[in-house]
C-alpha positions as CSV (number, residue, x, y, z in Angstrom):
1,M,0.1,-0.1,-0.1
2,H,1.7,3.5,-0.8
3,R,0.7,6.2,1.6
4,V,0.2,9.6,0.3
5,G,0.5,12.6,2.4
6,G,1.9,13.1,6.0
7,G,2.5,15.7,8.0
8,P,4.2,19.0,7.3
9,E,7.5,17.7,8.4
10,R,7.2,14.8,5.7
11,T,6.2,17.2,3.2
12,G,8.9,19.6,4.0
13,L,11.6,17.0,3.9
14,I,10.5,15.5,0.5
15,A,10.6,19.0,-0.7
16,Q,14.0,19.6,0.5
17,M,14.9,16.2,-1.3
18,R,13.7,17.5,-4.4
19,R,15.4,20.9,-4.0
20,G,18.7,19.1,-3.5
21,A,18.5,17.3,-6.8
22,L,16.9,19.6,-8.8
23,E,20.1,21.4,-9.9
24,Y,21.7,18.0,-11.0
25,C,18.3,17.2,-12.9
26,V,18.9,20.3,-14.9
27,L,22.5,20.0,-15.7
28,A,21.3,16.4,-16.8
29,L,18.8,17.6,-19.4
30,L,21.5,20.1,-20.5
31,E,23.8,17.5,-21.0
32,Q,21.6,15.9,-23.4
33,R,21.1,19.2,-25.2
34,E,20.9,23.1,-24.9
35,R,17.4,24.2,-23.7
36,Y,15.6,27.7,-22.9
37,G,14.3,28.0,-19.6
38,F,10.6,27.2,-19.9
39,E,11.5,24.2,-21.9
40,L,13.3,23.2,-18.5
41,V,10.2,23.8,-16.5
42,Q,8.3,21.5,-19.0
43,N,10.8,18.9,-19.4
44,L,10.7,18.5,-15.2
45,G,7.0,18.8,-15.0
46,Q,7.0,15.7,-17.3
47,V,8.7,13.7,-14.8
48,D,6.7,12.3,-11.9
49,G,7.6,13.7,-8.9
50,M,9.8,16.4,-10.2
51,V,7.0,19.2,-10.2
52,T,8.8,22.8,-10.5
53,S,8.0,26.3,-11.6
54,E,9.6,29.3,-13.2
55,G,9.7,30.8,-10.2
56,T,12.0,27.8,-8.9
57,I,13.8,27.2,-12.3
58,Y,15.1,30.6,-13.2
59,P,16.9,31.6,-10.0
60,L,18.8,28.3,-10.1
61,L,19.7,29.0,-13.9
62,S,21.0,32.3,-12.5
63,R,22.9,30.5,-9.7
64,L,24.4,28.0,-12.2
65,R,25.4,30.6,-14.4
66,R,27.4,32.4,-11.9
67,D,28.9,29.1,-10.7
68,E,30.1,28.8,-14.2
69,E,28.2,25.4,-14.5
70,V,26.1,26.7,-17.4
71,E,26.6,29.5,-20.2
72,T,23.7,31.2,-22.0
73,F,23.4,32.5,-25.4
74,W,20.5,34.0,-27.2
75,R,18.6,32.0,-30.3
76,E,15.9,33.1,-32.6
77,S,12.6,31.8,-31.8
78,A,10.1,31.1,-35.0
79,S,7.4,31.7,-32.4
80,G,8.2,34.9,-30.7
81,P,11.1,36.9,-29.4
82,P,14.6,35.5,-29.2
83,R,15.0,32.8,-26.4
84,R,17.8,32.6,-23.8
85,Y,19.3,29.2,-24.0
86,Y,21.5,27.2,-21.7
87,R,24.2,25.1,-22.1
88,I,26.3,22.8,-19.5
89,T,30.0,24.0,-19.0
90,R,33.0,21.4,-18.4
91,L,32.7,22.8,-14.6
92,G,28.9,21.7,-15.0
93,H,29.8,18.1,-16.3
94,D,32.2,17.7,-13.6
95,A,29.7,18.5,-11.0
96,L,27.2,16.3,-12.5
97,L,29.7,13.3,-12.5
98,D,30.6,14.0,-8.8
99,F,26.7,14.2,-8.1
100,R,26.1,10.6,-10.0
101,D,28.6,8.9,-8.1
102,E,27.4,10.5,-5.0
103,W,23.9,9.5,-5.7
104,K,24.6,5.9,-6.6
105,R,26.2,5.4,-3.3
106,F,23.6,7.1,-1.3
107,R,20.9,5.4,-3.0
108,A,22.2,2.0,-2.5
109,A,22.7,2.7,1.1
110,V,19.0,4.1,1.8
111,D,17.7,1.2,-0.4
112,Q,19.7,-1.4,1.7
113,L,18.4,-0.1,4.7
114,L,14.7,0.3,3.5
115,E,14.8,-3.1,2.1
116,G,16.2,-4.5,5.6
117,R,19.3,-5.9,4.3
118,E,22.1,-6.4,6.5
119,C,24.9,-3.7,6.5
120,R,27.9,-4.8,5.3
121,A,31.2,-3.9,7.2
122,R,33.6,-1.7,5.4
């Protein structure tokens, strides 16, 4: 049985987990190809559990740009004014690689505990 809901503390924890992973999900999308901001919002919205908004994505993209993990450029749009596109940089690739390694280790540890498997000595 899948439980939905929970108290405000649980809801806050889940939101924190999403926020913590969101920047790496954005970098992973940009690793596939260059995208504009609203396109990222749409792409993330199509993934179950990754609900987000423009109010979340644009500040995140600004921070990633300041941190030099993404760079921007303008491209003409057939359906309106030019759009600002984002592409991942070498620093962004490196951050994503580091996150992937840590995520695999973290996910395996959590899965081990949630599934009740014995902890192995290191």
